[in-house]
C-alpha positions in Angstrom: 0.0 0.0 0.0 1.3 3.3 -0.9 1.3 5.8 1.8 1.2 9.5 0.9 2.2 12.0 3.4 0.5 15.3 3.5 3.6 16.9 2.3 3.6 14.7 -0.7 0.0 15.5 -1.5 0.7 19.2 -1.4 3.5 18.6 -3.8 1.3 17.1 -6.5 1.3 19.5 -9.6 -2.3 20.5 -10.8 -2.8 22.6 -14.0 -3.0 26.3 -13.3 -6.5 27.8 -13.6 -7.3 30.9 -15.6 -10.4 32.5 -14.0 -10.1 35.7 -16.2 -11.1 33.6 -19.3 -14.4 32.5 -17.7 -15.2 36.1 -16.8 -14.6 37.3 -20.3 -16.9 34.6 -21.7 -19.7 35.5 -19.3 -19.4 39.1 -20.2 -19.6 38.4 -23.9 -22.7 36.3 -23.4 -24.3 39.1 -21.4 -23.5 41.7 -24.0 -25.0 39.5 -26.7 -28.2 38.9 -24.8 -28.6 42.5 -24.0 -28.0 43.6 -27.6 -30.6 41.1 -28.8 -33.4 41.4 -26.3 -32.9 44.4 -24.1 -31.8 47.2 -26.4 -35.2 48.3 -27.8 -37.2 47.8 -24.6 -37.9 50.8 -22.4 -39.1 50.8 -18.9 -42.6 52.3 -18.4 -41.0 55.1 -16.4 -38.7 56.0 -19.3 -41.5 55.9 -21.9 -43.7 58.1 -19.8 -40.9 60.6 -19.3 -40.1 60.8 -23.0 -43.7 61.0 -24.1 -44.5 63.9 -21.8 -41.3 65.8 -22.1 -41.6 69.3 -23.7 -39.9 69.7 -27.0 -38.5 73.1 -27.7 -40.4 75.0 -30.4 -37.5 75.3 -32.7 -37.2 71.5 -32.7 -40.8 70.8 -33.5 -41.1 69.8 -37.2 -43.1 72.4 -39.2 -46.6 71.4 -40.2 -47.4 71.6 -43.9 -49.8 74.3 -44.9 -53.1 73.2 -46.6 -52.9 73.2 -50.3 -54.1 76.4 -52.0 -57.5 76.6 -53.5 -56.1 76.5 -57.0 -54.6 73.0 -56.3 -58.0 71.8 -55.1 -59.5 72.7 -58.4 -57.0 70.8 -60.6 -59.8 69.5 -62.8 -61.6 72.8 -63.3 -59.3 74.6 -65.7 -59.0 71.7 -68.1 -62.8 71.4 -68.1 -63.2 75.1 -68.8 -60.7 75.0 -71.6 -62.4 72.0 -73.1 -65.8 73.6 -72.7 -64.7 76.8 -74.4 -63.2 74.9 -77.3 -66.3 72.8 -77.7 -68.6 75.9 -77.7 -66.4 77.5 -80.4 -67.2 74.5 -82.7 -71.0 75.1 -82.4 -71.2 76.9 -85.7 -69.9 73.8 -87.5 -71.5 71.3 -85.2 -74.7 72.6 -83.6 -74.7 69.7 -81.0 -71.4 71.1 -79.7 -73.2 73.9 -77.8 -75.2 71.4 -75.7 -72.0 69.4 -75.1 -70.2 72.6 -73.9 -73.1 73.3 -71.6 -72.6 69.9 -69.9 -68.9 70.5 -69.5 -69.5 73.9 -67.9 -72.0 72.4 -65.5 -69.3 69.8 -64.4 -66.9 72.6 -63.9 -69.5 74.6 -61.8 -70.0 71.6 -59.5 -66.2 71.2 -59.1 -65.3 74.9 -58.6 -64.7 76.2 -55.1 -63.5 79.7 -55.7 -66.5 82.2 -55.9 -64.8 84.2 -58.7 -64.4 81.0 -60.7 -68.1 80.1 -60.1 -69.1 83.6 -61.3 -67.2 83.2 -64.6 -68.7 79.7 -65.2 -72.2 81.0 -64.4 -71.8 83.8 -66.9 -70.7 81.4 -69.6 -73.6 79.1 -68.8 -76.1 81.9 -68.8 -75.1 82.9 -72.4 -75.1 79.3 -73.6 -78.5 78.6 -72.1 -80.0 81.7 -73.7 -78.7 80.6 -77.1 -80.0 77.1 -76.6 -83.4 78.3 -75.5 -84.0 81.2 -77.9 -82.6 79.7 -81.1 -83.3 76.5 -83.1 -80.0 75.0 -81.7 -80.6 71.3 -80.8 -80.7 70.4 -77.1 -80.9 66.7 -76.6 -83.1 65.5 -73.7 -84.3 69.1 -73.1 -86.0 70.0 -76.5 -88.4 67.5 -77.9 -89.7 67.3 -81.5 -93.3 68.3 -82.2 -95.2 68.2 -85.5 -98.0 70.8 -85.8 -101.4 69.2 -86.1 -104.6 70.4 -87.6 -106.2 73.0 -85.4 -103.0 73.8 -83.5 -101.9 77.2 -82.6 -98.7 78.3 -80.8 -100.8 79.3 -77.8 -102.3 75.8 -77.6 -98.9 74.1 -78.0 -97.5 76.4 -75.3 -100.3 75.4 -72.8 -99.8 71.8 -73.7 -96.1 71.9 -72.8 -96.3 74.5 -70.0 -94.1 77.0 -71.8 -94.4 80.4 -73.3 -95.5 81.5 -76.8 -92.4 83.6 -77.1 -90.1 80.7 -76.3 -91.7 78.5 -79.0 -91.7 81.4 -81.5 -88.1 82.4 -80.9 -86.8 78.9 -80.6 -88.3 77.9 -84.0 -87.8 81.3 -85.8 -91.6 81.7 -86.3 -92.0 85.2 -87.7 -95.8 85.2 -87.5 -97.3 83.1 -84.6 -100.7 83.2 -86.4 -99.3 81.6 -89.5 -98.2 78.0 -88.6 -99.2 75.1 -90.8 -100.0 71.5 -90.3 -96.9 69.4 -90.6 -94.5 72.1 -89.4 -91.7 70.7 -87.3 -91.0 72.4 -84.0 -88.5 71.8 -81.2 -90.2 72.5 -77.9 -88.2 73.1 -74.6 -89.8 70.6 -72.3 -88.8 71.3 -68.8 -89.8 73.0 -65.5 -88.4 76.4 -64.7 -88.1 77.7 -61.1 -86.8 81.0 -59.6 -85.0 81.7 -56.4 -84.5 85.3 -55.2 -82.0 86.3 -52.5 -82.8 89.7 -51.0 -79.4 89.8 -49.3 -77.3 89.0 -52.4 -79.7 91.0 -54.6 -79.9 88.3 -57.2 -82.4 86.1 -59.0 -81.4 82.7 -60.1 -83.4 80.7 -62.7 -83.2 76.9 -62.7 -84.3 74.4 -65.3 -85.3 71.1 -63.9 -83.5 72.1 -60.7 -80.2 72.8 -62.6 -78.6 76.2 -62.8 -79.8 78.2 -65.8 -78.9 81.9 -65.4 -78.3 84.5 -62.7 -79.6 88.1 -62.8 -78.9 91.1 -60.6 -82.0 92.6 -59.0 -83.2 95.5 -56.8 -85.4 94.7 -53.8 -87.6 96.5 -51.3 -86.2 99.1 -49.0 -86.4 98.5 -45.3 -86.9 94.8 -45.9 -90.3 95.2 -47.5 -89.8 92.4 -50.0 -91.9 89.4 -48.7 -90.2 86.0 -48.2 -91.5 82.5 -48.7 -93.0 80.4 -51.5 -94.8 82.1 -54.4 -95.9 81.4 -58.0 -96.3 83.5 -61.1 -100.0 84.1 -61.6 -100.1 87.0 -64.1 -97.9 88.3 -66.9 -98.3 91.7 -68.6 -96.3 93.2 -71.5 -95.9 97.0 -71.4 -97.7 97.3 -68.1 -99.7 100.3 -66.8 -98.8 101.3 -63.2 -101.4 102.5 -60.8 -100.3 104.9 -58.0 -101.5 104.1 -54.5 -103.9 107.1 -54.9 -105.5 105.4 -57.9 -103.9 107.5 -60.6 -103.0 105.6 -63.8 -99.4 106.0 -65.1 -99.3 104.7 -68.7 -96.5 102.5 -70.1 -93.5 104.5 -71.2 -94.0 107.3 -68.8 -90.8 107.9 -66.8 -92.9 107.8 -63.6 -94.1 104.3 -64.5 -91.9 102.2 -62.2 -92.7 98.9 -63.8 -90.5 99.1 -66.9 -91.4 97.0 -69.9 -92.7 93.8 -68.2 -94.7 92.8 -65.1 -95.0 89.3 -63.6 -97.3 89.2 -60.6 -96.6 86.7 -57.8 -99.0 85.2 -55.2 -98.2 83.2 -52.1 -98.4 79.4 -52.0 -98.5 76.9 -49.2 -98.1 78.3 -45.7 -96.6 81.6 -46.9 -98.5 84.7 -45.7 -100.9 86.0 -48.3 -99.8 89.3 -49.8 -101.0 91.6 -52.6 -99.4 93.8 -55.2 -96.0 92.2 -55.4 -94.2 91.0 -58.5 -91.1 90.9 -60.7 -90.8 93.8 -63.1 -88.4 96.0 -65.1 -87.2 99.5 -64.4 -86.2 102.7 -66.2 -83.6 103.3 -63.5 -80.7 100.9 -63.9 -78.9 102.5 -61.0 -81.5 101.0 -58.6 -80.3 97.4 -59.5 -78.3 95.9 -56.7 -79.9 98.2 -54.1 -82.9 98.1 -51.8 -85.0 100.9 -53.2 -88.3 99.4 -54.4 -91.6 99.4 -52.5 -91.2 95.7 -52.1 -91.2 94.3 -55.6 -88.2 92.7 -57.4 -86.7 94.9 -60.1 -84.6 93.9 -63.1 -83.1 95.8 -66.0 -85.6 96.0 -68.8 -83.5 93.8 -71.1 -83.2 91.2 -68.3 -86.9 91.2 -67.4 -87.8 90.8 -71.1 -85.6 87.8 -71.4 -87.1 86.4 -68.2 -90.6 87.1 -69.3 -90.0 85.1 -72.5 -88.8 82.1 -70.5 -91.1 81.9 -67.5 -94.7 80.7 -67.9 -97.6 81.1 -65.6 -97.4 78.8 -62.5 -93.6 79.0 -62.2 -92.4 78.6 -58.6 -90.7 81.6 -57.0 -88.8 81.2 -53.7 -87.8 84.5 -52.0 -85.2 84.2 -49.2 -83.3 86.7 -47.1 
């Protein structure tokens, strides 16, 4: 049996240990784990402090301003250009005028800027007048009609709810009493309506609820123009005016305030019943755009004559403040 003394045991040679190597390995593992799992995680306290901290004004990114109105109307100008070019071809192609009208209506719906809307409405008003008062074709609005035995323009106008003047002008009938069986007419078949704004001092005509034309008007001083729903119930060419004291002022007299045409209105529905109000012309163009009448709605004589030719009896009139 071998007997080792304690001295001998102490003298046995063991390999020398290197503890620093183990420490380095542990550190590397810790760095790897922190880089992979802990780097992008924040404690709730840190997130709260960062989300609520005040950022200096000079470091806040600038907000973009809203786009200008012009950029919001990117489709309007091309439509206007196309509409104008289409209208210019109407002499060669009569259908082009109705096509231009549809393009202008699209532009009017897309326009935002009031000045642009005014320009479009002016163009539309002129086109609508040409379409209505000339034999220009107007698909879906004008319908063909062949004169029958016993017909008169007055009878045809009543049948279609339009005016004698509109049929006569729209078909270039020189003498309304000389129409013949078999004559071919184009009749504007639609419903006109009127909306008056006493604050804007304008009168807008609609055809089948679509914008037709806008006119400047004069209204009653001290808010005397009634508001509500009305209808045209009488139409008079070259009207006589009666003073409140009963004196008759003949047509053409400078004191006759009715101008060249008179269209009387009466209340409908729940609107308070009133008397003596209407739409008429004036010899004083300076009163247009002002509140100077006794309560009626005034137009320039040229405008009221055009309106008179368009608007039949029974046409709805809405007056608003």
